[in-house]
N, C-alpha and C positions, 0 to 999 in steps of 0.2 A: 584305312589305307588311303594315302594321298594320291591324287591324280595330278602329276606334275608335268609341266612342259618348261624346260629350262634352256637357255642359250649359253653355251660355254665356248669361248674362243670363236664366236661367230657361227657355231654349229648347233642345231636343235637337238635336244635330247628329251626322251619321254620316260616316265616311270613305268614300271611293270604294270601297275594298276591302270595307267592311261592306255597302254598297249592292249591290255585285256579288254578294256571297254571298247576300243576301236574294233576289235575282232569278235566281240560278244563271247568271250571265253573266260574261264576262271583264272584269277591272278596266280593261284597255286600252279596251274598248268604252265603258264608263261614262265614262272620261276623255274619249274622243272626243265623246260626246254632250254632256258638260259644256263642253268647249272649243268646240263648235259653238254653244253658247249656249242650248240647249234646257232647261237645268235652272236657269237664273237664276244669281245670283252666289253664290259660296261664300266660305268663310273659310279662310285659310291659317294653320295652327297647326304650327309647326316645318316639316316637309317634307310635311305632309299637307294635302290639300284636304278640307274638311268642308262638307257640304251640310245645310241645315235638314231636319228630318224632314218638314216641310210639303211637300217635293217628292216624297215617296214615291209618291203617286198619279200624279204626272206621269211618274215613272220607269216605273211600271207601264204607262201608256199608250204610252210610247215603246218599251218592250220588246215589248209586244203588237203594235204596228203595224210596227216595224222588224224585229225578230227573227222573229216568227211570220208576218207578212204581207208582209215584204219591201219595205216602204215606205222610200225613202231618207231620210236625215236632212234633205236639202234640201227634199224634199216635206213632211216633218213640220214643218219651220220655217214653211211656208206653211199647212199644215192646222191646226196647233195654235195656238190663240189664246194670247197672252201671259197668264200668270197673275200678276196684280199682287200677290196675297197673298205669294207666295214670292219674287217678283222684288225686292221692296222690303226684304228681310231684310238 
């Protein structure tokens, strides 16, 4: 898995592997959270899914609540309000 950081139209993007490395969690878990819709829309470059660096605070919230406090992704979907700033990227 590649650890990518890319600039697209002046905005930074990170691969799911790079995000997983930042938060010391499994890439598969980050992919699951992304596919659940908790991290907004990504961009696909080659075979990599890239997420805007704007979602890093959101990832931190999800890691804290899910990994450390055991809140399910379904519950997080209800608890965390949509972040329009990163969802419109």
